DSSP file (Angstrom, degrees, kcal/mol; ACC not computed):
  #  RESIDUE AA STRUCTURE BP1 BP2  ACC     N-H-->O    O-->H-N    N-H-->O    O-->H-N    TCO  KAPPA ALPHA  PHI   PSI    X-CA   Y-CA   Z-CA
    1    1 A M              0   0    0      0, 0.0     2,-0.4     0, 0.0     0, 0.0   0.000 360.0 360.0 360.0 148.8  -34.0  -10.9  -20.3
    2    2 A V        -     0   0    0      1,-0.0     2,-0.2     3,-0.0     3,-0.0  -0.775 360.0-120.0 -93.9 136.0  -35.1   -9.5  -17.0
    3    3 A T        -     0   0    0     -2,-0.4     2,-0.3     1,-0.1    -1,-0.0  -0.482  30.4-106.9 -76.8 146.4  -34.8   -5.7  -16.5
    4    4 A R        -     0   0    0     -2,-0.2     2,-0.5     1,-0.0    -1,-0.1  -0.546  30.6-143.6 -74.3 132.4  -32.7   -4.5  -13.7
    5    5 A I        +     0   0    0     -2,-0.3     5,-0.1     2,-0.0    -1,-0.0  -0.853  59.2   2.1-100.2 126.0  -34.7   -3.0  -10.8
    6    6 A G        -     0   0    0     -2,-0.5     2,-0.1     3,-0.0    -2,-0.0  -0.011  69.1-114.3  90.4 165.2  -33.3    0.0   -9.0
    7    7 A G    >   -     0   0    0     -2,-0.0     3,-1.2     0, 0.0    -2,-0.0  -0.287  50.0 -62.9-120.3-155.9  -30.2    2.1   -9.4
    8    8 A A  T 3  S+     0   0    0      1,-0.3    48,-0.5    -2,-0.1    -2,-0.0   0.750 129.4  49.5 -70.5 -24.6  -27.0    2.9   -7.5
    9    9 A R  T >  S+     0   0    0     46,-0.1     3,-0.9    47,-0.0    -1,-0.3   0.137  77.8 138.9-103.0  20.6  -28.9    4.5   -4.5
   10   10 A R  T <  S+     0   0    0     -3,-1.2    46,-0.1     1,-0.2    -5,-0.0  -0.429  73.4   8.2 -66.4 136.7  -31.3    1.6   -4.0
   11   11 A K  T 3  S+     0   0    0     -2,-0.1    -1,-0.2     1,-0.1     4,-0.1   0.854  95.0 115.4  62.0  40.2  -32.0    0.7   -0.3
   12   12 A T    <>  +     0   0    0     -3,-0.9     4,-2.3     1,-0.1     5,-0.1   0.121  27.0 116.6-122.5  20.6  -30.0    3.7    1.0
   13   13 A R  T  4 S+     0   0    0      1,-0.2     4,-0.2     2,-0.2    -1,-0.1   0.927  91.1  25.6 -59.1 -47.6  -32.8    5.7    2.7
   14   14 A S  T >4 S+     0   0    0      2,-0.2     3,-0.5     1,-0.1    -1,-0.2   0.814 119.5  58.9 -86.0 -30.2  -31.3    5.4    6.2
   15   15 A K  T 34 S+     0   0    0      1,-0.2    -2,-0.2    -4,-0.1    -1,-0.1   0.901 115.8  31.9 -66.4 -41.7  -27.7    4.9    5.2
   16   16 A Y  T 3< S+     0   0    0     -4,-2.3    -1,-0.2    -7,-0.1     2,-0.2   0.301  93.5 115.7 -99.8   8.6  -27.4    8.2    3.3
   17   17 A S    <   -     0   0    0     -3,-0.5     2,-0.2    -4,-0.2    -3,-0.0  -0.521  56.9-135.7 -82.5 148.9  -29.8   10.3    5.4
   18   18 A K        -     0   0    0     -2,-0.2     2,-0.1     1,-0.1     5,-0.1  -0.603  21.9-102.1 -96.9 159.1  -28.5   13.3    7.4
   19   19 A Q    >>  -     0   0    0     -2,-0.2     3,-1.0     1,-0.1     4,-0.6  -0.395  41.2-105.1 -70.2 159.1  -29.3   14.3   11.0
   20   20 A Y  G >4 S+     0   0    0      1,-0.3     3,-0.9     2,-0.2    -1,-0.1   0.880 118.5  48.1 -57.9 -42.6  -31.8   17.1   11.3
   21   21 A R  G 34 S+     0   0    0      1,-0.2    -1,-0.3     3,-0.0    -3,-0.0   0.628 106.1  58.4 -77.8 -12.4  -29.2   19.8   12.3
   22   22 A Q  G <4 S+     0   0    0     -3,-1.0    -1,-0.2     2,-0.0    -2,-0.2   0.509  82.7 108.0 -92.2  -4.7  -26.8   18.9    9.4
   23   23 A K    <<  +     0   0    0     -3,-0.9     2,-0.3    -4,-0.6    -3,-0.0  -0.318  53.5  53.7 -72.6 156.9  -29.4   19.5    6.7
   24   24 A G  S    S+     0   0    0     -2,-0.0    24,-0.1     0, 0.0    -2,-0.0  -0.831  95.7   0.7 121.1-159.7  -29.1   22.5    4.4
   25   25 A K  S    S-     0   0    0     -2,-0.3     2,-0.2     1,-0.1    23,-0.0  -0.331  72.7-119.7 -65.9 144.0  -26.4   23.9    2.2
   26   26 A I        -     0   0    0      1,-0.1     2,-0.3    22,-0.0    -1,-0.1  -0.518  30.8-102.3 -83.2 155.0  -23.2   22.0    2.1
   27   27 A S     >  -     0   0    0     -2,-0.2     4,-1.5     1,-0.1     3,-0.2  -0.570  14.2-146.3 -78.6 134.1  -19.9   23.5    3.1
   28   28 A L  H  > S+     0   0    0     -2,-0.3     4,-2.2     1,-0.2    -1,-0.1   0.789  99.5  65.4 -67.7 -26.7  -17.5   24.7    0.4
   29   29 A R  H  4 S+     0   0    0      1,-0.2     4,-0.3     2,-0.2    -1,-0.2   0.912 105.4  42.2 -61.6 -42.8  -14.7   23.8    2.7
   30   30 A N  H >4 S+     0   0    0     -3,-0.2     3,-0.6     1,-0.2    63,-0.2   0.850 113.3  53.8 -70.2 -34.5  -15.7   20.1    2.5
   31   31 A F  H 3< S+     0   0    0     -4,-1.5    60,-0.3     1,-0.2    -2,-0.2   0.848 117.6  34.7 -69.1 -34.5  -16.3   20.4   -1.3
   32   32 A L  T 3< S+     0   0    0     -4,-2.2    -1,-0.2    58,-0.1    -2,-0.2   0.220  85.9 133.3-106.7  12.6  -12.8   21.8   -2.0
   33   33 A Q    <   -     0   0    0     -3,-0.6     2,-0.3    -4,-0.3    -3,-0.1  -0.245  41.8-147.1 -66.5 154.9  -10.7   19.9    0.6
   34   34 A S        -     0   0    0     56,-0.0     2,-0.3     0, 0.0    -1,-0.1  -0.904   9.4-161.7-126.2 153.0   -7.5   18.3   -0.5
   35   35 A F        -     0   0    0     -2,-0.3     2,-0.2     4,-0.0     3,-0.0  -0.928  15.1-127.8-131.3 153.7   -5.6   15.2    0.6
   36   36 A K    >   -     0   0    0     -2,-0.3     3,-1.6     1,-0.1    29,-0.3  -0.631  40.1 -87.6 -97.4 160.0   -2.0   14.0    0.2
   37   37 A E  T 3  S+     0   0    0      1,-0.2    29,-0.2    -2,-0.2     3,-0.1  -0.443 114.3  22.9 -66.2 137.0   -1.0   10.6   -1.2
   38   38 A G  T 3  S+     0   0    0     27,-3.1    -1,-0.2     1,-0.3     2,-0.2   0.385  89.8 137.4  87.5  -2.8   -0.8    7.9    1.5
   39   39 A E    <   -     0   0    0     -3,-1.6    26,-2.1    26,-0.1     2,-0.4  -0.524  56.5-119.5 -78.7 143.0   -3.3    9.7    3.8
   40   40 A K  E     +A   64   0A   0     24,-0.2    56,-1.9    56,-0.2     2,-0.3  -0.690  37.8 177.1 -83.8 130.6   -6.0    7.7    5.5
   41   41 A V  E     -AB  63  95A   0     22,-2.9    22,-2.9    -2,-0.4     2,-0.4  -0.960  23.8-135.9-133.7 151.2   -9.5    8.8    4.7
   42   42 A A  E     -AB  62  94A   0     52,-3.2    52,-1.9    -2,-0.3     2,-0.9  -0.881  20.4-128.6-105.3 138.5  -13.0    7.5    5.6
   43   43 A L  E     + B   0  93A   0     18,-3.0    17,-3.4    -2,-0.4     2,-0.4  -0.774  41.2 158.4 -88.7 104.0  -15.7    7.2    3.0
   44   44 A L        -     0   0    0     48,-1.8    -2,-0.1    -2,-0.9    15,-0.1  -0.961  35.7-130.0-129.7 111.7  -18.8    9.1    4.4
   45   45 A A        -     0   0    0     -2,-0.4    47,-0.1   -30,-0.1     5,-0.1  -0.249   3.4-144.3 -69.9 144.4  -21.2   10.1    1.7
   46   46 A E    >   -     0   0    0      3,-0.3     3,-1.8     1,-0.1    -1,-0.1  -0.930  15.5-159.3-100.2 104.3  -22.7   13.6    1.3
   47   47 A P  T 3  S+     0   0    0      0, 0.0    -1,-0.1     0, 0.0   -31,-0.1   0.676  84.0  65.9 -66.8 -16.9  -26.2   12.8    0.2
   48   48 A A  T 3  S+     0   0    0      1,-0.1     2,-0.5   -24,-0.1   -22,-0.0   0.694  99.7  57.1 -75.8 -16.9  -26.8   16.2   -1.4
   49   49 A V    <   +     0   0    0     -3,-1.8    -3,-0.3     1,-0.1    -1,-0.1  -0.957  55.5 174.7-119.0 116.3  -24.1   15.6   -4.0
   50   50 A Q    >   +     0   0    0     -2,-0.5     3,-1.4    -5,-0.1     2,-0.2   0.737  53.0  98.2 -90.1 -24.2  -24.5   12.5   -6.2
   51   51 A K  T 3  S+     0   0    0      1,-0.3    38,-0.1    37,-0.0    -2,-0.0  -0.430  94.1  10.2 -68.2 133.2  -21.5   13.2   -8.5
   52   52 A G  T 3  S+     0   0    0      1,-0.2    37,-2.2    -2,-0.2    -1,-0.3   0.695  90.9 149.2  75.1  19.3  -18.4   11.3   -7.6
   53   53 A M    <   -     0   0    0     -3,-1.4    -1,-0.2    35,-0.2    34,-0.1  -0.612  39.1-132.6 -87.4 147.7  -20.2    9.0   -5.0
   54   54 A Y        -     0   0    0     -2,-0.2     2,-0.1     1,-0.2    -1,-0.1  -0.272  37.5 -73.2 -88.4 176.6  -19.0    5.5   -4.4
   55   55 A F    >   -     0   0    0      1,-0.1     3,-1.7    -2,-0.1    -1,-0.2  -0.453  45.6-115.6 -72.3 147.5  -21.1    2.3   -4.3
   56   56 A R  G >  S+     0   0    0    -48,-0.5     3,-1.3     1,-0.3    -1,-0.1   0.699 108.4  68.9 -63.3 -22.2  -23.2    1.9   -1.1
   57   57 A R  G 3  S+     0   0    0      1,-0.2    -1,-0.3     3,-0.0    -2,-0.0   0.799  95.6  56.0 -65.1 -27.8  -21.3   -1.2    0.1
   58   58 A F  G X  S+     0   0    0     -3,-1.7     3,-1.8     2,-0.1    -1,-0.2   0.350  74.9 131.2 -89.0   6.5  -18.2    0.9    0.8
   59   59 A H  T <  S+     0   0    0     -3,-1.3   -15,-0.2     1,-0.3     3,-0.1  -0.432  78.0  11.4 -65.9 124.7  -20.0    3.4    3.1
   60   60 A G  T 3  S+     0   0    0    -17,-3.4    -1,-0.3     1,-0.3   -16,-0.1   0.362  94.6 135.7  90.8  -4.2  -18.0    3.9    6.3
   61   61 A K    <   -     0   0    0     -3,-1.8   -18,-3.0   -18,-0.3     2,-0.4  -0.384  48.6-135.3 -75.7 155.3  -14.8    2.2    5.1
   62   62 A V  E     +A   42   0A   0    -20,-0.2    16,-0.5    16,-0.1     2,-0.2  -0.938  33.5 159.2-111.5 133.7  -11.4    3.6    5.7
   63   63 A G  E     -A   41   0A   0    -22,-2.9   -22,-2.9    -2,-0.4     2,-0.4  -0.815  36.0-103.3-141.7-178.9   -8.8    3.6    2.8
   64   64 A T  E     -AC  40  76A   0     12,-1.9    12,-2.7    -2,-0.2     2,-0.4  -0.882  32.4-114.0-114.3 145.3   -5.6    5.3    1.7
   65   65 A V  E     + C   0  75A   0    -26,-2.1   -27,-3.1    -2,-0.4    10,-0.2  -0.640  30.5 178.2 -77.7 124.9   -5.3    7.9   -1.0
   66   66 A L  E     -     0   0A   0      8,-3.3     2,-0.3    -2,-0.4    -1,-0.2   0.894  59.3 -35.7 -90.3 -52.8   -3.4    6.6   -4.0
   67   67 A K  E     - C   0  74A   0      7,-0.9     7,-3.0   -30,-0.1     2,-0.4  -0.976  58.4 -95.3-162.8 170.3   -3.5    9.6   -6.4
   68   68 A K  E     - C   0  73A   0     -2,-0.3     2,-0.5     5,-0.2     5,-0.3  -0.822  27.6-168.5 -97.7 134.2   -5.6   12.5   -7.6
   69   69 A L  E >   - C   0  72A   0      3,-2.6     3,-2.2    -2,-0.4     2,-0.4  -0.892  61.6 -59.0-123.3  98.4   -7.6   12.1  -10.8
   70   70 A G  T 3  S-     0   0    0     -2,-0.5    -2,-0.0     1,-0.3     0, 0.0  -0.527 119.4 -20.4  66.6-121.2   -8.9   15.4  -12.0
   71   71 A S  T 3  S+     0   0    0     -2,-0.4    -1,-0.3    -3,-0.1     2,-0.2   0.481 131.6  71.4 -95.4  -3.0  -11.1   16.8   -9.1
   72   72 A C  E <  S-C   69   0A   0     -3,-2.2    -3,-2.6    17,-0.2     2,-0.4  -0.472  73.3-127.6-105.9 176.7  -11.5   13.3   -7.6
   73   73 A Y  E     -CD  68  88A   0     15,-2.8    15,-2.7    -5,-0.3     2,-0.6  -0.954  11.9-129.9-126.8 146.3   -9.2   10.9   -5.7
   74   74 A E  E     -CD  67  87A   0     -7,-3.0    -8,-3.3    -2,-0.4    -7,-0.9  -0.867  31.0-166.4 -94.6 121.3   -8.4    7.3   -6.2
   75   75 A I  E     -CD  65  86A   0     11,-3.4    11,-2.8    -2,-0.6     2,-0.6  -0.899  14.5-145.6-114.1 135.1   -8.8    5.4   -2.9
   76   76 A L  E     +CD  64  85A   0    -12,-2.7   -12,-1.9    -2,-0.4     2,-0.3  -0.895  28.7 174.3 -99.6 119.8   -7.6    1.9   -2.0
   77   77 A I  E     - D   0  84A   0      7,-3.0     7,-2.9    -2,-0.6     2,-0.6  -0.838  33.1-119.5-124.0 161.8   -9.9    0.1    0.3
   78   78 A Q  E     - D   0  83A   0    -16,-0.5     2,-0.7    -2,-0.3     5,-0.2  -0.905  23.9-173.4-101.9 116.2  -10.2   -3.4    1.7
   79   79 A D  E >   - D   0  82A   0      3,-3.2     3,-1.9    -2,-0.6     2,-0.6  -0.883  65.7 -60.2-112.6  98.1  -13.4   -5.2    0.8
   80   80 A H  T 3  S-     0   0    0     -2,-0.7    -2,-0.0     1,-0.3     0, 0.0  -0.539 121.4 -17.3  59.3-109.5  -13.4   -8.5    2.7
   81   81 A N  T 3  S+     0   0    0     -2,-0.6     2,-0.4    -3,-0.1    -1,-0.3   0.250 124.5  82.5-109.1  14.3  -10.2  -10.1    1.4
   82   82 A K  E <   -D   79   0A   0     -3,-1.9    -3,-3.2     2,-0.0     2,-0.5  -0.900  69.8-134.4-117.4 146.7   -9.8   -8.0   -1.7
   83   83 A E  E     -D   78   0A   0     -2,-0.4     2,-0.3    -5,-0.2    -5,-0.2  -0.854  29.7-172.2 -94.1 133.3   -8.2   -4.6   -2.2
   84   84 A K  E     -D   77   0A   0     -7,-2.9    -7,-3.0    -2,-0.5     2,-0.5  -0.948  20.1-136.3-129.4 148.3  -10.3   -2.4   -4.4
   85   85 A K  E     -D   76   0A   0     -2,-0.3     2,-0.4    -9,-0.2    -9,-0.2  -0.896  23.2-174.2-103.7 130.1   -9.7    1.0   -6.0
   86   86 A V  E     -D   75   0A   0    -11,-2.8   -11,-3.4    -2,-0.5     2,-0.6  -0.978  19.6-141.2-126.4 135.9  -12.6    3.5   -5.8
   87   87 A I  E     +D   74   0A   0     -2,-0.4     2,-0.4   -13,-0.2   -13,-0.2  -0.883  33.0 174.0 -99.3 119.5  -12.7    6.9   -7.5
   88   88 A V  E     -D   73   0A   0    -15,-2.7   -15,-2.8    -2,-0.6   -35,-0.2  -0.958  33.4-122.1-133.3 141.2  -14.4    9.4   -5.1
   89   89 A H    >   -     0   0    0    -37,-2.2     3,-1.9    -2,-0.4   -17,-0.2  -0.560  33.8-117.1 -75.2 146.1  -15.1   13.1   -5.0
   90   90 A P  G >  S+     0   0    0      0, 0.0     3,-1.5     0, 0.0    -1,-0.1   0.683 108.7  72.4 -63.2 -17.7  -13.5   14.9   -1.9
   91   91 A V  G 3  S+     0   0    0      1,-0.3   -60,-0.1   -60,-0.3   -64,-0.1   0.752  97.7  51.0 -67.3 -20.9  -17.0   16.0   -0.6
   92   92 A H  G <  S+     0   0    0     -3,-1.9   -48,-1.8   -40,-0.2     2,-0.3   0.253 100.1  84.3 -97.0  10.8  -17.6   12.3    0.3
   93   93 A L  E <   -B   43   0A   0     -3,-1.5     2,-0.3   -63,-0.2   -50,-0.2  -0.875  51.0-174.6-118.1 147.5  -14.3   11.9    2.2
   94   94 A R  E     -B   42   0A   0    -52,-1.9   -52,-3.2    -2,-0.3     2,-0.3  -0.979  36.9-102.3-133.1 147.9  -13.2   12.7    5.8
   95   95 A K  E     -B   41   0A   0     -2,-0.3   -54,-0.2   -54,-0.2     2,-0.2  -0.535  39.9-137.3 -69.1 131.8   -9.7   12.5    7.3
   96   96 A A              0   0    0    -56,-1.9   -56,-0.2    -2,-0.3    -1,-0.0  -0.634 360.0 360.0 -92.2 150.3   -9.5    9.4    9.4
   97   97 A Q              0   0    0     -2,-0.2    -1,-0.1   -56,-0.0   -56,-0.0   0.451 360.0 360.0 -80.8 360.0   -7.8    9.3   12.9
């Protein structure tokens, strides 16, 4: 068998990088934010926090909140022609317009 090369953050240097002025400590407001069921949210990763991060393919997608699971949320997103459920920590979510 061939060993798997790379992990979950492979090839994400530019995708998960922050702008110069956004670097530093993360905001507790973003870390502790809450969402209601049925609310539209955008998946935008906070690279300083690896816990509760989604797979890199879903970066920038917009989905709806299904329910709260512990401190995380279950999000329903559209991946090409399939609907997928992703469990994401609220620090990686933003309210969508």
